[in-house]
N, C-alpha and C positions, 0 to 999 in steps of 0.2 A: 590328796587334793591339791596341796601347795605346788607339787611338781607339775601337775597337770595345768594349773593356772599359769605357772612360770613358762611352760612350753607354749601355751596359747598366747601369752604376752609376746614371746619372741616371734611368733608367726605374725602377729599384728604389726610388730615393728618392721619386719621384712616387707610386708605389704605396703606400708607407708613409704619405705625407702624406695621400692620399685615404682610406686605411683607418683612419688614426689609430693605426697600429701603434706599438709601443714597442721593437721589436727589429729591427735592420737588419744583414743579413749581406752584407758586401762582400768576404769572404775570397776569395782566388784559389785555385782548386783545380786549376789547370792546371800539372801537374808537368813538362810536356814543352817548355815555352817559357820561356826565361830572363827575358824581358821581357813576360810575359803580363799582369802585374798593373798596378794603378793606379800612376801616377807622380805624380799630384796628385789632390786631392779636389774634386769639384764644389761650388761655392759654395752650391748649394741644400741641401746636406747640413746646413748650420749653421742652417737654418730649422726643423729638427726639434727644437725645444726640449723636447719631451716624451719624447724618446728615452731609453731606459734601458739598452739593450744595443747596442753598436756593435762589430762584428767586422771588422777590417781586416787579418787575418792573411795572411801570404804574398803581400804586394803588393811594389811597388818604390818605396815612399815614402822619400824622402831627408830630408824635413822636413815639419812640420805647421804649418798657419797658426794665428795667434793667435786666429782666430775659433772655434777648437775650444772656447774658454771659454764660448761661447754655449750649449753643450749641457749646461746646468746640472742636468738631470735624470739624467745618466748614472750608472749604477751599475756597469756592466761595460764596460771598454774594452780590446779585444784588439788589440795592435799587434805581436805577435811576427812574426819572419821578414820584416822589412823592411830598409831601409838607413839607419835613423835614427842620426845621430851627435849630435844635440842635440834638445832638446824645448822647446816654447814655454812661456813663463812662465804662460800662461793654463791650462795643463794642471793646475797645482797649485792652481787655484781650484775645481776640480771636487770639492768637498768631500764629495759624496755617493757617491763611488766606493768600492765594496767589493772590486772585483777589477780589477787593472791588470796586463796582460801585455805585457812589453817584451823578452822573450827573443829571442836571435838577431838582434841589431841591431849597431850600431857605436858604442854609447855609451861614452864615456870617463870620465864623471863624473855624479854626481847632485847637484842643488842642495840646499841646506839646506831649501828650500821644500817638499821632499817630505814634511816633517813636518806639513804642513797637511792631508794626506789621512788624517785621524784615524779614518775609518770603514773603512779598508782591512782586509780579511781575508786576501786573497790577492795577493801581490806577486811577480811573476816577472821576474827580471832576468838569468837565466842566459845564457851564451854572448854576452857583450859584451866590452868592454875596460876595465872598471872597475878602478881601482887602490885605491880607498878608498870607504868609505860614510860619509855625513855623520852627525854626532852626533844630528841631529834625527830619525834613524830611530827613536830611542827614544820619540818622540811617538806612534808608530803602535801604540798599546797594544791594539788589537783584532786585530792581525795574528796569523793562525794558520798561514799558509804563506808561507815566504820562500825563493825559489830564487836562489842567487847562484853556482851552479857554472859552471865554464868562464869565469872572469874572470881578472884579474891582481891580486887582492887580496893585500896583504902583511900587513895587520892589520885588526882589527875594533874598533869603538868600544865602550867600556865601557857605553854607553847601550843596547847590545843587550840587556842584562840586564833592562831595563824591559818587554820584550815578553813578559810572563808568561802570555799566552794562546797562545804559539807551540806548535804541535804538530809541524810538519814544517820542518826547517831543512837546506837543502842547500848545502854549501860546498866540495864536492869540486872538484879540478882548479883550484886557485888557487896562490898562493905564500905562504900563511900560515906564519909561523915560530913563532907563539905564539897562544894564545887568551886572551881577557879572562876574568878571574876571575868576572866577573858572569854568565858563561854558566851557571854553576851555579844561577842564579835561574830558569831556564826549566824549571821542574819539571813542566810538562805535556807536555814533548816526547815524541812518539811515535817519531820517527825523526831521527837526527842523522848526517849524512854529511859526513865530513871527509877522505876518501881523496884521494890524489894532491896533497898539499901538502908543506910542508917543516918540519913540526912536529918539534921535538926533545924536547919534554916536554909534559905535560898539567897543568893546574892541579888542585890537590887538590879544589877546589870542584866538579869534574866529578862527584864521588861523590854530589852532592846530587840528581842526575837519577835519582831512585829509581823513576820510572815508565817510563823509557826501555827499550823492548824490542830496538831495533836500533841498533848503533853501528858505523860504518864508518870505520876508521882506517888501512886498508892504504895502502902506497906513501907513507910519510912517512919521517922520520929519527929516530923515537923511540928513545931509548937506555934508557929506563926507564918504568915505570908507577907512578902514585901508589898507595899502600896503599888510598886511598879508593875505588879502582875496585871493591873488594869490597862496597861499600855500594850498588852499582847492582843491587839485588836482583831486579829484573824483567827484566834483560837475557836475551834468548833467542838473539840472534845478535851475535857480536863478531868483527870481522875486524881483525887486526893484522899481516897478511902484509906482506912487503917493508918491514921496518923494521930497526932495529939493536939489538934487544933481546938482552941477554946473560943475563938472568934474569927471572923472574916473581915478583911479590910473593906471599907465602903467602895473602894475602887473596883472591886470585883464586878460590880454592876455595870462597869464600862465595857464588859466583854459582850457586846451586842450581837455578835455572830455565834455565840456559844449555843450548841445544840444538845450537848450532854455534859452534865456536871455530877460527879460522884463524890459525895462527902460521907459515905458510910463509915461507921466506927471511928468517930472523932469524939470530941468533948464539947461540942457546941451547945450553948445555952440559949442563944438567940441568933437571928439572921438579920443582916442589914436591910434597911428599907429600899436600898438601891436595886434590889432584885428585879424591880419592875422594868428596868431597862433591858433585861434579857428577853427581848421580844421573839427571838428565834429558838428559845430553849424548848426542847421536846422531851428530855428525860432528866429528872432530878431525883437523886437518892440521898436521903438524910437519915437512913436507917441507923439505929444504935448510936444516937447522940443523947443529949440531955435537954432537949427542947421542951419548954413548958407552954409556949405559945408560938404562933406564926404571925408574921407581919401582914397587914391588910394588902400590902403591895404584891404579895404572892399571887393574888388574883388577877394581876395584870400580865402574868406570864401566860398569855392566852393560847400559845402553841403547844403547851405541855400535853403530852400523850401518856406519860408514865411518871407517877409521883409516889415515892416510897418514903413513908414517915414512921415506919414500924420501930418498936423498941425505943421509944422516947418517953417523955413524961407529960405529954399534951393533956391539958385539962379541958380545952375547948378548941373549936375551929372557927376561923373568921367567916362571916357571911360571904365575903368576897370569893371564897372557894368556889362558889357556884358559877363564877365567870369563866371557869376553865372548861368551856363547852366542847372541846375536842379531846378531853381526857378520856383514856381508855382503861387505864390500870391505876387504881388508887389503893395503896396499902397503908392502913392505920393500925395494924395489929399491935397489941401489947403497949397500949398507952393508958391513960387514966380518964378517958372520956366518959362523961355521965349523960351527955345528950349530943345531938347533932343539929346543925343549923338547918332551917327549912330550905335554904338555898341548895342543899345537896341534891335536891330533885331537879336542878337545872343542868346537871351533868349528863346531858342527853346522849353522849357517845360512850358512856361508861360501860365496859364489858366485864371487868373484874373489880370487886370491892371487898376488901378484907378489913373487917372491924372486930376480929377475934381478940379475946383477952383484954377487954375494956370493962367498963362498969355501967354499960347502957341498960336502963330500966325500960325504955320504950323507944320507938322509932318514929320519926316524923311521917305524917301522911303523904308528904311530897315524894317519898321514896318510890311510890307507885308510878312516878313519871320516868323512871329509869328504864325506858322501853327497850334498850339494847343490852341490858344487864344479863350476863350468862352465868357468872360465878359469884356467889355471895357467901362470905364467911362471917358468921355471927357467933362463933363458938365462945364459950366461957365468958358470958355476960350475965345479966340479971333479968333477962326478958321472960315475961309471962304470957305475952300475946304479940300479935303482929297487927299493923294497921290494916283497915279494910282495903286500902288502895293496893296492898301487896298482891292482890289477885290479878293486877294488870301487868305484872312482870312476865309477859308471855314468852320471852326468849330465855328465861332462866332454865339452865340445865343442871346446875349443882347448887345445893343449899346446905349449909352447915349450921345447925342449931344446937349442937351438942354442948353440954355443960351449962345449960340455962335453967329456968324454973318453970318450964311448961308442964302443966298437968294434963293437957289434952293436945291432940294434933290440930294445929290451926286449920280452920275450914277453908281459908284462902288458898291453900295448896291445891284444892280441887280444880282450880282454874289454870294451874300451871301445866299445860299439856306437854311441854318439852322437858319436864323435870325427869332426870335420869338418876341423879345421886341425891339422896337425902340422909343426913346424919342427925339423929336426935338422941344419941347415946347420952347417958348421965343426966337425964331429966326425970323429975318425979311424975311420970305419966301414970294415969289411972289404969287399972288392969285391962280394960277393953282396948284402950289406945295402945298400950304396951304390946298386947297380943297382935294387933293389926300392924304395928311397926315392925315387929319381928318377922312378918310375912313379906316384907319388902315393899317396894313402891306400889305394886298391884294391891297388896293388902291394905296399904294406907288409903289408896283411892277408893277401894270398895267400902272401907270403913266410913270415909267422909261422905260417899254417895248415900249410904244407908242412913247415916246421921241426918243428912239433908232431907231425905225422903220422910223420915219420921217427923222432922220439924215442920215440913210442908203439910203433912197429914194433920198434925195438931193445929 
């Protein structure tokens, strides 16, 4: 296979030479053979001194010859998905390069000479074995895209702050324990990804990134946030899931453009009242924290469409929850709720409501006003009956009542014409009801119709 690929590469080189072409694609597209790509480069390649684009992606190259330096006209060099563990010195002499892709190789370090490539706009180094970045990275002042994810970086040089044209910086899945203060100088950043590191705190200078719309910090070890986070006025998406946050600064409420906030799996016991300033917030996840109550101000986040509060210690819900009239998905599973506020019936747009694994003994009659509700989870509570208004849930398709205290099938189900899924497992149903339930939805409906007929006859 390799000799065939080598011959094909030589033919491609000859075609480019004859046609005077400036772009050569020698990328291997064979996904089914592990050794289908080039293991070495034909010497004739380095005669193409006018070449501007060279694509060697997904080959089997373990090293590159010094003769690479002869390709002085190169502007784009694509070397991702090879087996490179070191790079030739001549590579750093290709001063015209604007794009250099080296992702998914076996590189363990970068030389200081990387700083010679001062025209670079796009540098991709993800999925290697880099433990550090040289200070000379700060010489690449034209750089707009830098990918360093999936390496083994423990720190970043302060010189990174000199890359003031940077727009996309990807640093996820490393071993970073702290960030340089100079990061705050990258004020043109459009996206900053730092998830899956070991960060315990953030520099206050991070607040200088006032243009940043997306900040990914989940899966770190953050114990607090700087007050300056509230200065990142253009943030639209902020992920802080899987950290160790026990509180949030009041300033977080200043993120008025925020649309998505993920705080899943932290140690929050309360939320700041300033949440009401987040008038654009559409998705809020607080799953797996230690919340016992919610601020009334949460009800002022009137653009919320998805709210996850599962796996907390909530004892009650504020009446103001009913103000969230565009809410579509509300997850309150695995809390300690014994009752629900009447205002829950005001959630006219709600399609999914999960109240499983609480301590509910009854439901408010206002639940019958949830005219758009399609999925309702009430598993593992202490329910013995449903409110009469339940029969008005005409859009309901899935109902989970398993693990409660029903002795009979609620007659209200007879009116739920769109019901497809019903789970009443692990209830102390009487023998007739249990037999009907075992016959599926049709059996349940027949049972309820017969029961109704008998009642009317009496």
